[in-house]
C-alpha positions in Angstrom: 0.1 -0.1 0.2 2.6 2.0 0.8 3.6 2.5 -3.1 0.7 3.0 -4.0 0.1 6.0 -1.5 2.9 7.6 -3.0 1.1 7.5 -6.2 -1.3 9.9 -4.5 0.7 12.0 -3.1 3.0 12.5 -6.3 -0.4 13.1 -8.2 -1.6 15.6 -5.9 1.8 17.4 -5.5 1.9 17.6 -9.5 -2.0 18.9 -9.6 -0.8 21.9 -6.8 3.3 22.6 -8.7 0.8 22.8 -12.2 -1.8 25.2 -11.0 -4.8 23.1 -11.2 -5.0 23.0 -7.7 -4.2 26.2 -5.4 -4.4 27.0 -2.1 -8.2 26.8 -1.0 -8.8 24.2 -3.2 -11.5 21.8 -3.1 -10.1 18.1 -3.9 -12.8 16.1 -6.4 -14.4 13.8 -4.4 -13.4 10.8 -3.9 -14.1 7.8 -6.9 -13.1 10.6 -9.2 -9.7 11.8 -7.3 -8.8 7.3 -7.1 -10.1 7.2 -10.8 -8.2 9.6 -12.1 -4.5 8.3 -10.1 -5.5 4.8 -10.7 -5.6 3.6 -7.0 -8.1 1.9 -4.8 -10.4 3.5 -1.5 -7.4 2.9 0.9 -4.1 4.1 -0.7 -6.4 7.2 -1.8 -7.0 7.7 2.4 -3.2 6.9 3.1 -2.1 9.5 0.6 -4.5 12.2 1.5 -4.0 11.1 4.8 -0.1 11.9 4.9 -0.5 15.1 3.1 -2.8 16.4 5.7 -0.3 15.3 8.7 2.4 17.4 6.5 0.0 20.3 6.1 -0.6 19.9 2.4 -4.5 19.2 3.1 -7.4 20.2 5.5 -10.5 17.6 5.8 -13.3 18.8 6.2 -16.0 17.4 8.1 -19.0 16.8 5.6 -17.6 19.4 3.0 -14.2 17.2 1.7 -10.4 17.9 2.1 -8.9 21.4 0.9 -5.8 22.3 -0.4 -4.4 24.2 2.8 -3.1 27.9 2.6 0.6 26.5 2.1 2.1 29.0 3.8 5.8 27.8 5.2 5.0 27.9 8.8 2.4 25.6 8.5 4.7 23.4 5.4 7.0 23.6 7.8 5.6 22.4 10.4 6.5 18.7 10.9 10.1 20.3 11.3 9.6 21.4 14.9 8.5 17.0 15.6 11.9 16.1 13.7 14.0 18.1 15.8 12.1 17.1 18.9 13.0 13.5 18.4 16.8 14.3 18.2 19.1 12.6 21.0 21.8 14.8 22.1 24.5 15.0 19.9 22.1 16.1 17.1 21.2 18.9 19.3 24.1 20.2 18.6 23.2 19.8 14.5 20.3 22.1 15.4 22.5 24.7 17.3 24.7 25.0 14.3 21.4 25.2 12.1 20.5 28.2 14.3 23.9 29.6 13.6 23.1 29.6 10.1 20.0 31.2 9.7 19.8 33.6 12.4 22.6 36.1 12.2 20.8 36.5 8.4 17.6 36.8 10.0 18.7 39.4 12.7 20.7 41.2 9.5 17.4 41.4 7.7 15.6 42.7 10.9 17.8 45.0 11.3 16.6 46.7 8.0 12.8 46.2 8.6 12.0 45.7 12.2 9.3 48.5 13.2 9.0 50.3 16.3 6.4 48.3 17.6 8.3 45.9 17.2 11.4 47.5 18.9 8.9 47.9 21.9 8.2 44.7 22.2 11.9 43.6 21.7 12.7 46.1 24.9 9.3 44.7 27.3 11.1 40.6 26.4 14.2 42.3 27.6 13.2 44.4 30.5 11.1 40.9 31.7 14.6 38.9 31.5 16.2 41.9 33.4 13.0 41.6 36.6 13.9 37.4 36.3 17.0 37.8 36.7 17.4 41.0 39.5 16.2 38.9 42.1 19.6 37.3 42.6 20.9 33.4 43.1 17.1 32.1 43.0 16.4 32.7 39.0 13.9 31.2 37.5 15.5 29.2 34.6 12.5 28.4 32.5 11.3 31.5 32.7 14.5 33.2 31.4 14.0 30.1 28.3 10.8 31.7 27.6 12.3 35.2 27.2 14.9 33.5 25.3 12.9 32.0 23.0 10.7 35.4 22.6 12.8 37.4 21.6 14.5 35.0 18.9 10.8 34.5 17.2 9.9 38.6 16.9 13.7 38.9 15.2 12.6 36.0 13.0 9.4 37.3 12.2 10.7 41.1 11.9 13.2 39.4 9.4 9.8 39.8 7.2 10.8 36.2 5.5 8.3 33.4 6.3 10.5 30.7 5.5 13.1 31.6 8.0 10.7 32.7 10.8 8.7 29.2 10.5 12.4 27.4 10.4 13.3 29.1 13.5 10.4 29.1 15.2 10.5 25.6 14.7 14.2 24.8 16.4 14.3 28.2 19.0 11.7 26.0 21.3 13.3 22.2 20.4 16.7 23.6 21.4 15.0 25.7 25.4 16.6 22.6 26.9 19.9 22.7 25.4 20.4 26.2 26.3 18.5 25.5 29.7 21.2 23.1 31.0 24.0 25.5 29.5 22.2 27.7 32.1 22.4 25.5 34.8 25.6 24.0 34.5 27.7 27.2 33.3 27.9 29.7 36.2 26.9 33.2 34.7 25.4 32.1 31.7 21.7 33.6 32.0 23.2 37.2 32.6 25.5 36.6 29.9 22.9 35.5 27.3 20.7 39.0 28.7 24.2 40.9 28.0 24.1 39.4 24.0 20.1 39.8 24.0 20.6 43.6 25.0 23.6 44.1 22.3 21.7 42.8 19.1 19.0 44.9 20.4 21.1 47.4 19.9 22.1 46.8 16.5 18.6 46.4 16.2 17.5 49.5 16.9 20.7 50.9 15.1 19.2 49.5 12.0 22.5 48.5 11.5 22.6 44.9 9.7 26.4 44.2 9.9 26.3 44.5 13.7 23.1 43.1 14.2 24.6 40.2 12.0 27.4 39.9 14.1 25.7 39.6 17.4 23.7 37.5 16.9 27.1 35.2 15.4 28.4 35.7 18.5 25.4 35.1 20.7 24.2 31.5 18.9 27.8 30.3 18.7 28.3 30.3 22.2 25.4 28.2 23.2 26.2 25.9 20.5 30.5 25.8 21.4 29.6 24.7 25.5 26.6 21.5 24.1 29.2 20.4 21.4 32.0 20.9 24.8 29.4 18.7 27.0 27.3 16.6 25.1 28.7 13.8 26.9 27.9 15.0 29.7 23.5 15.8 29.3 20.8 13.5 30.2 19.3 12.8 27.1 15.9 13.8 28.9 17.3 17.3 29.9 17.8 17.9 25.6 15.7 18.0 22.5 
């Protein structure tokens, strides 16, 4: 059945790429589509289910199956599950991907970020500073939330939906690597806050080169630490 369901997947994909089906289009009824693709009901439904999981199709109860909006955020959502299932060793690879993407996203954001987005970035970092002001009893989970929100805002401000979708999937999934670092590396959360402030300064100056460099330094620090200590990390502690 697997090979026949692949016929369905390929057939529907071709219908979309050719323009016969577009975002929001309704698929032909099951009997018509099965006859066209030369498959029986079982493989047809299996292929459609696979495309639903991938975010290409959506089923509406009592109304048939439709092509989704095909937005990057929807199509790249399975990347989050891939990242979530990675071993500690592979978490380093995910951080390396972030190191490639996020500096460019920051550079794009420096040219495009709005005043409202800058104000929101400042509010996020102010919340982070309040968390750190309590002394030694720091809520590390809350600092990770601040970190994640800050990175997602920059990705969105880049104006590139593909950047935003990929980074959104990765920043949440590598959170435990950052949390593990915060617990084990003295002063890491304070270093992170300073690095975030430096990135924000570059964004406020609308300086893409400086934003790129500041983000590179920031992400590389987490990647280097994780790579050096990957053998010490319990499997449950890193996505």
